[in-house]
N, C-alpha and C positions, 0 to 999 in steps of 0.2 A: 474527602473520599474520592471525589472525581475531578480534582483540580488539574491545572495544566502541568505538564511535565517540564521540569526546569534543568534536568541534568542529563548528560549523555549516558545511555545505557544500551547494552546489547540484549535484545529479547528474542525468544524463540516462540513461534506460534505453531500450535498443532491443531489441525482441523479434523473434526469428526463428522461422519454422516455420508450416506450414499456410497460413492466410490472411494471415499477416504476412510481407510481402516487402519488406524495407528496401532502400535504395539499395545499389548494387554496392560503393561504397567502404566502407559499414558492414560488408558481408559480408567484404570484404578485411581490415578491422580485426579482425574476429572470428577469421578464419583465422590472421592473423599472431600474435595474442596466444596462441591455443591452441598454435600450432606452436613457440612459444618453449620448450616442454617437450621439444623434440627430444633434449636431453641425457639425460633420464631415460626417454623413450619413443621409442626408435629407430623410425623409420618412421611417426611420427605424422602427417606430411604426407600419406602415402598413405592412412592411415585417414580423415583429414579429407576427402580428395578422393573416396574410394570410398563411405564410409558416411555421413559427416555431411552433405555437400552434397545427396545424394539424399534423405536422411532429413528434412532441413529443407524440402524441396520438398513433402513429404507431411505427414501429421499424426503420423508415427512419432516424430519428434524435435522438440525445441524448443531454442532457444538464447537467451541473454541477454548483452548487452554493456552495461557501465556506463562512462559518460564523466564526466570531471571537467575543466572548462575545455577541452572539445572534444578531450581526450586519452583514449583508451581505457585504463582502469585495471583492469578486471576482467571476466571472462567465465565462462560456464558453458554446457555442452551436456548435455542429458539425453535418455534414451530413455523414452518414455511407454508404460506397460503396467501390468497388475496388479502385476507384479514389476518395478518401475521401476529404471532405472540412471542414476546420476550419472556420465556418461561422462568429463567433464572439468571442472575448476574451476581457474581461473588468475587470480592477483591480482599486479599489479605490485609489486615489492619495496618501493618507497617508499610504497605504499598499504596495506601489511600492518599489522596491529594497529590498524586504524581502523574495524572493523565491516563492511567490505565483504564478508567471508566470510559473516557472519550475514545480510546483505541478500541475497546470492546464494542462500544456502540457503533463505531465506524465499520468494524468487521461484520456485525449483525446487519447493518444497513446494506453493505455491499453484497451480502449473501442473498438478500431478498429483493434486490433492486429491480429484477426483471418481472416480478410478480405482484408484490404487495402494493396495496393502495392505502391500507391502514395498518398501524402497529399498536398493540395494546399490551398491558401487563397489569398485574395486581400486586399490591404492596401493603404491608402494615402501615397504619396511619402515622406511626412514629418515623418510619423510614421515609415516607413522603414528606413529612414535616422537616426532617433533617436535611434532605437532599432535593427539596422542591426546586431550588434555583437551577440545579443541574438538569433535572428532567424537563423543566420548562424551557431551558436553553435549546433543547432538541424538539420543542414544539408540543410536548406532552401536557395534557390537562387532566385534572382529577375530576371524575364524573360521578362521584358518590360511592356508596357501599357496593362491594362486589357481591356476586351471587353466592359465593361460597365463603364462609367465615371459618378461619383455621384456629383462632384463639378465643379465650374467654374475655380477655380484658384489653385487646388491641384490635380495633376494627380493620378489616381488610378492605382496601379501596381499589376501585377500578379506574385505570388511567389509559388514555389513548392519544394518538397523534396521527395526523395525515402523513403518509410516507413522504410526500413532497417536502413537508416541513422538516422532517428528520434528515432527509438527504441534503437539503439546503444548509442545515447546521453542520453536517459532516464536511461539506465543501468549505465552509468557513473555518472550522476548527482544526481539521486534520493537518494542514500544512504547518501550523504552529507547534504541533507536538512531534510530528514524524521527522522533522528536520533534526531532532536530537536523538534519534533512534537508529539502531541497526537491527533490522528484522530478518531473522533466518539467514544471517551472514551478509545481508545486503544493506549497505548504507543508503539512506534516503537523500543524501546530499548530492546535489548536481549544480554545476556552475554555468554550463552552457549547452546549447543544443547545436549539433553539427550535422548539416545535411550532406549526404553522400550518395552518389549514384548507386543503385542496387548492387551491381556487380562488385564494386569496390567496398561497399558496406559489408557485404558478405565475407569478403577477404579480410577485412579488418577484424570482425568478430570471430573469425575462424583462426586468426593468428597468422595467416598467410601474408598479410600486408601490415607492416608495422609503421610505415611512414606515409602520411597523406600530404599532398602538395597543395598549397594555396598561394595565390598571387599576392594576397595580403593577409597577414595573420599576426596579431600582437603577441610579443613575448610575455606580456602580463599574464597570459593564460597558462604558463608553466606551473605545474602542480595542480591544475584544475581538473575536475571530473567532467567528461563530456558524454552526453546522451547521443547515441548514434541513430540518426534517422535515415532510413533508406527511402529516397525520394521516388517520384512517379516512375513507373506505374505501381510499385509496391505500396508506397505511402504507409510505412509502418516503422515503429521503433524496434530496433533489433538488438541493442546492447549498449554497453557503456565502457569507457576507457579512461585511464588517467593520462593526461598530457604530460609526458616526462620532460620533453625539451621542445623548444621552438628555435630552429636554426635558419637564419636568412643568409643566402649566398646566391651566386649566379646559377642559372639553370644547369650549366655545364658542371660546376662543382657539386651541385646536389646530385646530379645523375651519377657522376663518378663515385661519390661516397655511398649512395644509398640505392643504386639500381636494383640490387637483389631483394630489397624490402619495400619497393614501391608498388608492386602488384600490377604493373602495367608495362606495355611495350615502349620501346624508345620512340616509336611513331606517335603513340598516344601522349607520352610525356612532352614531346616536342610541340605537338599541336596545341596542348594546353598552355605551354610556357611561351608560345610565339610572341615576340615583341617585348617580353619582360626582361629587364636588366637584372632584377633579383626576384627570387621567389622564396617562400618559407616552407621548410620541412617540419611538419607537425609529427613528433615522434611519440608513439603510444607505448604504454606499459600497463600492466594489471587490467587486461581486457576481459570483459565478461559478456558472453552471448546470452541473451534471454532465452529460457527454455521455450517460451511461447512468445512470438513477436506480438507487439501491441499495435493493433490497427489504429491509424489516425482517426478514422470515422468513429470507431468505438470510443476513443478517448474524448472526442468532441461531444458525443452523446452523454458521457458520464459527467463532464464538467458543465454541460448545458450552455456552452459558449463556443464561438469560433476559435479554433486553435490553428494559427497560421505558422507552419514551419518556415524557418528562414531560407533564403536562397543559398546562402553559404553557412553562416553560423550566427547565433545571437546569445548574449548573456541571459541568464535567468534573473529577470527583474522581479523583485519582491512585489511590485505593484501590478504585475501582469498575471495572466491566467496560468502561466507555466508552473509556479509552485504547487497550485492545486492539482494540475494534471500529473505532475511528477509524484506527489504524495499518494495519489490514488493508484498510480501504476506500481509503486513499491508495495502498497498494501495488498493489491491483487496478486502481484507476483509472489508475495510471502505465503499466500494460500493457494496459488495456482488457480485463482478464480477468474481468469481472463475470458 
């Protein structure tokens, strides 16, 4: 049900609650998917009508719906508070064991990250038995019978976890699944982080500057995806771009060929290239500006580790903190929860 995702898939995430008011048909899809649990939760339709619908209209509850090929395949509803509750999680049977549960749990945790200290849910004993290893991998423990029993022959159990344990599990698990996903049109794959002065970073993501000059830059990065970091004083991630080509020539040849796409004056170019026999022109394509820049300080807080942007650029090492930071940034961008 909640195993790791092993295939590349394009998913769409729809968020519900507070300022997020999706189309009515999306709401109907959320309702229908949640209510498919009627067999184990008698009266869940009345709960959805009385509690969820009104809760989503305020900031009390949030919901997430995941689509694949325009078909809803997974959903979660949560109640936000210091003592948060995972009210419902539902995954279509043919999409179980593909990491959708991990993705939903990550979305839930990201949504309550600024408030919750505990997370709890109730579940039939059979559900806990079947998926105990998944829930325990996020820090949940079974605490005994729940206060409310919904069925005659399957005991409802109360389960809870410290939010810190849930978040730690998200940090460990998310990079492994999100690398294989496209969320709301954004691929979570990134090969290197490129530090650029704020003025030039803005020109790159706006399309005004298509060529970046570096005194040294390896041609092995052709075809790579670069995360664009606007350096001090902004210190924020502003977009991404595909490195189409890397051309190394003399400064004079580079200026003659690319002067209209460098986004700088001849004086700035000459000052940077002074003393260099050759420089590299890094040519971008498929540039995307982030709707909301990601603050460096915010990302450090999320990953709970130091995140040191490179002076020039660095590859995304699987053993570094960067895959975790990037996976979180894509998750948050997919729901505009920055």
